[in-house]
C-alpha positions, -999 to 999 in steps of 0.1 A, spaced: 121 330 -544 113 294 -541 93 279 -570 75 246 -563 65 225 -593 34 203 -588 29 218 -554 12 197 -527 -8 228 -518 -31 220 -548 -37 185 -535 -68 177 -515 -53 143 -506 -22 160 -491 -45 179 -467 -64 147 -458 -36 123 -454 -3 142 -448 9 171 -426 1 204 -443 8 222 -410 45 212 -410 48 219 -447 34 254 -443 55 260 -412 86 252 -432 76 276 -459 69 303 -433 103 300 -417 124 295 -448 104 307 -478 76 330 -465 67 340 -501 68 313 -527 54 303 -561 34 271 -565 28 257 -600 8 229 -615 13 211 -648 -18 227 -663 -3 261 -660 -21 273 -628 2 292 -606 -1 311 -573 21 329 -548 17 317 -512 20 341 -483 26 323 -450 38 349 -425 12 367 -403 24 402 -412 23 395 -450 -11 377 -448 -25 406 -428 -11 432 -452 -26 414 -482 -60 412 -464 -62 449 -458 -49 460 -492 -82 457 -511 -71 482 -537 -42 462 -552 -56 427 -545 -90 418 -560 -115 393 -547 -134 393 -580 -116 362 -594 -128 338 -567 -115 331 -532 -106 294 -538 -80 278 -561 -102 262 -587 -132 275 -568 -153 274 -600 -132 246 -614 -117 271 -639 -90 297 -631 -111 325 -646 -129 356 -633 -158 344 -611 -191 345 -629 -207 362 -598 -180 389 -597 -194 422 -585 -228 406 -576 -219 384 -547 -203 398 -516 -174 374 -513 -163 381 -549 -169 418 -551 -145 447 -548 -154 483 -538 -177 501 -546 -199 470 -553 -187 453 -521 -198 483 -499 -233 484 -516 -238 447 -511 -225 444 -475 -248 471 -461 -282 453 -467 -268 419 -458 -253 431 -425 -284 451 -417 -308 422 -422 -288 392 -412 -261 403 -387 -277 430 -366 -279 427 -328 -315 414 -327 -307 387 -353 -275 377 -334 -295 373 -302 -321 352 -320 -294 330 -336 -278 325 -302 -310 313 -286 -318 290 -315 -283 274 -317 -283 269 -279 -318 252 -281 -307 229 -309 -275 220 -292 -292 212 -259 -318 191 -276 -291 171 -295 -269 166 -264 -299 157 -242 -307 128 -265 -274 111 -258 -268 86 -231 -236 72 -216 -223 44 -238 -236 58 -270 -212 58 -299 -220 83 -326 -204 101 -356 -202 136 -340 -197 151 -375 -232 139 -385 -251 140 -353 -241 171 -333 -219 193 -354 -247 203 -379 -268 217 -351 -247 248 -351 -254 261 -386 -289 247 -387 -299 272 -361 -284 300 -381 -302 289 -413 -335 286 -394 -332 323 -383 -316 340 -413 -336 320 -439 -369 317 -419 -370 279 -425 -376 248 -404 -351 223 -391 -357 198 -420 -351 223 -447 -321 236 -428 -307 201 -427 -312 196 -465 -296 229 -473 -266 220 -451 -261 187 -469 -261 205 -503 -236 232 -492 -213 205 -477 -212 189 -512 -203 223 -527 -173 228 -504 -162 191 -502 -169 182 -538 -134 167 -541 -141 142 -514 -159 109 -523 -176 109 -489 -198 137 -503 -198 132 -541 -190 96 -550 -171 92 -583 -184 123 -601 -171 154 -582 -177 181 -608 -212 168 -616 -220 167 -579 -207 202 -574 -230 216 -602 -260 196 -590 -255 209 -554 -251 245 -566 -284 242 -586 -302 226 -557 -292 255 -533 -300 282 -559 -334 267 -566 -342 265 -530 -332 301 -522 -350 314 -553 -382 297 -540 -378 314 -507 -374 348 -524 -405 342 -544 -425 332 -513 -413 364 -494 -421 386 -524 -456 371 -525 -462 374 -487 -444 407 -482 -426 393 -451 -393 409 -443 -385 397 -408 -355 375 -418 -325 381 -441 -340 365 -472 -373 384 -466 -354 417 -464 -335 410 -496 -367 398 -513 -384 431 -506 -355 450 -521 -361 428 -552 -398 436 -551 -391 474 -549 -365 472 -577 -336 482 -554 -318 449 -559 -318 425 -589 -331 391 -581 -300 373 -592 -280 395 -567 -303 385 -538 -301 349 -549 -263 348 -551 -259 365 -517 -283 341 -502 -260 314 -516 -230 332 -502 -244 333 -467 -256 297 -468 -223 282 -480 -200 304 -459 -219 299 -427 -228 262 -431 -194 248 -436 -170 266 -412 -186 260 -378 -195 223 -381 -159 215 -390 -146 238 -363 -169 220 -338 -156 186 -349 -120 198 -347 -127 213 -313 -139 179 -300 -108 162 -313 -87 189 -297 -104 185 -264 -98 148 -266 -60 154 -268 -60 184 -245 -83 172 -217 -64 188 -189 -67 222 -205 -104 217 -213 -111 210 -177 -100 246 -169 -131 257 -189 -153 232 -172 -141 244 -138 -148 280 -147 -111 290 -146 -110 300 -183 -139 320 -197 -157 305 -228 -149 335 -249 -112 332 -243 -112 294 -250 -132 301 -282 -106 324 -296 -79 297 -291 -101 270 -307 -105 293 -337 -68 299 -339 -58 263 -334 -83 248 -359 -80 275 -386 -108 258 -405 -107 281 -435 -71 273 -444 -66 301 -470 -82 326 -494 -72 336 -529 -68 370 -544 -56 384 -577 -32 413 -579 -45 441 -601 -14 462 -595 22 452 -586 21 443 -549 51 448 -527 50 426 -496 77 410 -474 105 425 -495 92 409 -527 72 423 -556 43 402 -569 35 412 -604 1 425 -615 -22 397 -627 -9 371 -603 -30 348 -581 -20 351 -544 -31 328 -516 -32 340 -480 -26 311 -457 -46 317 -425 -35 284 -410 2 293 -413 -3 329 -401 -21 316 -370 10 296 -360 35 324 -366 60 326 -337 64 364 -344 29 369 -332 20 340 -310 40 327 -280 45 289 -284 23 289 -315 24 251 -319 11 246 -284 -27 247 -277 -31 272 -248 -68 274 -239 -62 305 -217 -42 324 -244 -46 362 -240 -46 389 -266 -53 363 -293 -49 380 -327 -60 350 -347 -69 355 -384 -95 327 -387 -120 351 -404 -95 373 -423 -91 411 -418 -100 444 -434 -131 452 -454 -133 415 -466 -132 401 -431 -159 374 -431 -193 392 -426 -205 361 -406 -176 362 -382 -197 374 -353 -223 347 -359 -196 320 -363 -179 331 -331 -212 331 -313 -219 296 -325 -186 282 -313 -188 300 -280 -223 287 -274 -210 252 -282 -181 256 -257 -205 269 -230 -230 240 -236 -203 214 -237 -187 227 -205 -220 226 -187 -230 191 -199 -228 163 -174 -214 140 -201 -184 142 -224 -171 128 -257 -141 105 -261 -128 99 -296 -128 62 -303 -115 59 -339 -90 78 -360 -109 108 -375 -115 109 -412 -102 142 -425 -119 160 -453 -102 159 -487 -100 197 -493 -72 222 -493 -96 250 -486 -116 237 -456 -99 218 -428 -125 195 -414 -137 159 -410 -160 136 -428 -163 112 -398 -155 116 -361 -165 86 -340 -170 94 -304 -183 76 -273 -204 94 -247 -190 90 -212 -199 104 -177 -180 137 -173 -170 127 -138 -149 99 -152 -127 124 -169 -123 146 -138 -150 171 -145 
């Protein structure tokens, strides 16, 4: 088995300035299971084949989520302090108990419909303000409108509070990038975490006092009031939803715009109505693979791909590599907007498949629909600035010019 010392997979700079796609493709084709070490002793196994990644996702008995889903996610390779109390870092039976009220209150059909209407309203308002000739940073002006709509609905807050919450969660995920944190990344991470926790705790207090339960936070607050959920559990899962939902879709939207810029002929198939928005959305999710990997810890020996990973080992499941596996996808390194039977793993699989996957998919599909119907279009005018993160593929700046859609053949 290949052992990589001082692996580039630890490096945020490598993901921002180099070509992690090619590196992971090489691993998948030549060393699909490999060990990656760092000088401080941190070590993880990397799974890069679709079949192996999928098998690891669905084996929730031998692979634990309780030690954090990110390499250095809590800036210490130790058991997550929220283990068993926050959905993303809980194993069964705690995971089942937590998932039920969160899904019931935040991701039911009525809430999804309300989210869809709010996101569409926000997107239309943002796009309607733009005129031909405007040059904007798409990452700052339009992309945040997707998660803002979700926060407004699930947290029962206004656009200004949703924007502030989004800024704080961006710092939490991108704390290794100076665009978000300046020269003090760990201090900025802690400050952002405390800001989000304080804000959500205030919302819980307000809902307990008012008795309102018509949004996700309100529902959890009433469980706290009745003694059915500890307050810290409600708080941590509010944080979980805020961070998970806020970061993925804005970066996916920015990467989608960059993809459209380079694949204009394919995009025009959507504009013309030849490719449905839902089909295009699945290919954008596969192609961008915004959440590049997740981490697990083996609590028993784990046999996968002809290898045995010993108990007590960190294992990373590389979504971005699995989503380009030629064993599953025809011409995987080609963007095919009409790709059928798209088995992309952008949101994982099994019991730990992202609880917000339906909302995130709805956000991106709504974005695709609104963009296709818009009488204008975006053209990228500067080299995008990629986020310094090995966990979240995204951008910190995407300069675009607004043009008349007819100029591009739409």
